[in-house]
C-alpha positions, 0 to 999 in steps of 0.5 A, a space after each residue: 231804905 237805901 241800905 237794902 241794896 247794900 246788904 249781902 245775903 247770908 249764903 253768899 257771905 264768906 270769911 275774908 281770906 286776908 282778915 278771916 272775918 265775916 264783918 270785913 267781908 260784909 264791909 267790902 261787899 257794901 263798898 263794892 256792891 257794883 263791882 
């Protein structure tokens, strides 16, 4: 259940401008959930 706070909602998720990938942006959001 610790992963619930790391999930990014679908409406906030945008493609990463550098890699043009939603998977990359989700990964970055999971890393930077506090900032």
